[in-house]
N, C-alpha and C positions, 0 to 999 in steps of 0.2 A: 504883238499882243503877248500878254503874260501867259506862261504855260499853265498856271493854275486856272486862269480864266477859260482857256480852251478845255481843260479837264472838267470844269464846272458845266460848261455848255454840253460837253459829251455826256456827262451823267444825266443832266436834265433831259436831253434828247432821248437817251435810252429809257428813262423813266416814262417819258411821254409815249414812246412806242409801245412799251409794255402795257401801259394803261389803255391805249387804243386797242391793242390786240385783245386784252381781256374784255373790253367793252364789246368788241365785235364778236367774241367767242360766246358771250352770254346770250 
């Protein structure tokens, strides 16, 4: 796999986690 592809998935996963945490916090 391309390194940039892994980085993109990592960023998307991190954003998803932050979004879920904020949603649960509210």
